[in-house]
N, C-alpha and C positions, 0 to 999 in steps of 0.2 A: 105480253108477259115480260119481255126484256125491259120495257120501259118501267114496269113496276119494280123489277129487281134493281135497275139503275137508280131509281128514286130512293129505294130503301138503302142502297149502298151509300149514296150521298148523305142521307139523313144520319146514318151511323157514323160516317166519317166526320160530319159536323159536330157530333157529340164528343169525339175524341179530342182531348185537350192535354196540354203538358202539365204534369204534376211533378214537383221537385221534392227531393229529400232535403234534409237540413243542409244548408249551404256549405259546400266544400267537404262534406264528410262521407265519402264513399258513394258508390253507385255510378251508373253511367251519367254522362253529362246531361244537363237539363233538356236540350232539344231532342234527345233520344228516348226520353221517358214519356211514352204516350199512354194515357189512361183515360178510360171513359169517365166523364165527370158525373154521369148518372143524373140524379134529381137534385144535385147540389145547387143552391141558389147563387146566381151571379150577383154580387153586391157592390162591385166597384170596377174601376178601370184596370187595376193590376199594375205590375211593374212595367210591362212593355205594351200594355193594351190588350194582352192575351188573358184568357180565363185560366190563370195558373194559381196554384197554392204554393206559397213559399214562406217559411218562417224566417224572417230576416229583420234586422234592426234598420236596415237601409230603406225597406219598404214594409212598414209594420202592418199595413192593411191589405191583405191579399184580395184578389178579385172574386174568389169563390169561397164559400164556407167550407170548413173542414169536414163536416158530416152532412149527410142527407137529412132532410126534414121528414123523418118517418118515426112512427111510434111515439115514444115519450118526448122526443125533441119537437115533434109537430104540436103536441099538447102544450109544451112550454112556449113555443112561438105564439100560440094563441093567447096564452096567459100574459106574455110580455107586452102585448098590445094594451093591456089594462094598467092598473096602478102597480108600480114596482114595489111600493111599500108593503103590499100584501104577499109578495113573493118571499120565500125563505132564502137564506144564504146558500143552501145546497142547490136550490133551483137556479139561482143566479150563476153559480159556478158551473152547473151543468149546461146552461145556455152559453157561457163563455167557452167551455170545452167543445161545444158543438160548432162554434164558429172558428176557434183557434186550437191548434194542436198543442202549442207551448205558449207560456207567458214570455214576455221579453226578458225577464230575469232568467228563465230556463234556457232561452236561446243564448244569452251571454255567459251562462255558467261554464266554467272550465270542464272539459270532457275527460281530462286525465290522459289524453293521447300522448302527451310528452313522455309519459312513463314507458310506453311501448317503444317509442322512438329512441329514448335513452338506452333501453335494454338492448335493442338491436344494434346500436352503435357500440355498446360495450361488448356484445357478442362478436361483432366484426373485429374489434381491436384484439380481443383474446384469440380469435382464430388466426389473425395475423402474427401475433407473438408466438403462438404454438407452431405455426408454419415456419417462422424464422428459426426457432429452436430445432425443429425437425430437420430443416435444410442444413443447419450448421453441424448437427451431429451425424446425420445419415448421408446426405448428398455430397457435401463438400469434403475434399480430403483434408487431412491435418495440414497446418501451416508448415512451410519448409523451414529447415534449420537455419537458413541464411537470414530469416526474419526473427526467429525466436532466440537464437543463441547470441549472447553478448560478445563472445570471442569472435564469431563470424562478423558481427557488426563492426567491431574495432578493426578487424583485418580489411574489411571493405572500405572503411574511411581512410586507412593508411594507404591502400592501393589508389584511391581517388586523389590523394595528396601527391603520391609518387608520380602519377601520370599527369598531374596538373590539370585535372578536369575542371572546366568552367572557372578559370582563374579571375574573371572580372566580377561576377555577381554570385557565384556559387560557393560551395564549401571551401574550395581552395583559395578563395579571395580572403579568407579570415586566417590563413596560415602564413607565417613569415618564414620564407625558404632560406634566407641568409642566416637567421638565428636558429632555425630548426625547431621552432615552437609556435604556438598559437599567438595571434596578435591580441594585445589588450584592447578591449572595447571601451 
């Protein structure tokens, strides 16, 4: 009994293959997407030699068909073995859609994802600006009078000159102490 169960388990695991979503647009990474390929026909080598389905311009011919050959698709597969001139355009399109999920033009078409990215960036910038304004009005105390008052600034400069602070490169280096006025530059 256990040999039968083991054989069945290996048979089911052999049918599980990797199926990918449209490249780079959400979902778990390709190796983590395990799906039973069912009765889909393996028609090629694939990108890595695995039976995967991936709509991409870099490997335009996937290893397996997009849909299983059941129902109407099976009838169309029998009909395609004959003369293609007898098939209607709708039947040809249905056959194409059974083999491929998207056309190459649909794969390369812009998704509009840039709009959501730009929107999130603008929301982030506005949150930052509102946070700055809130911090400035609520959190930080008002600036001291020594910075905002012109009288205090003049008194501070006069004190720096009187104490001869940084006479080589600083503010006092621009003051002529013999004449009692600022040097001409």
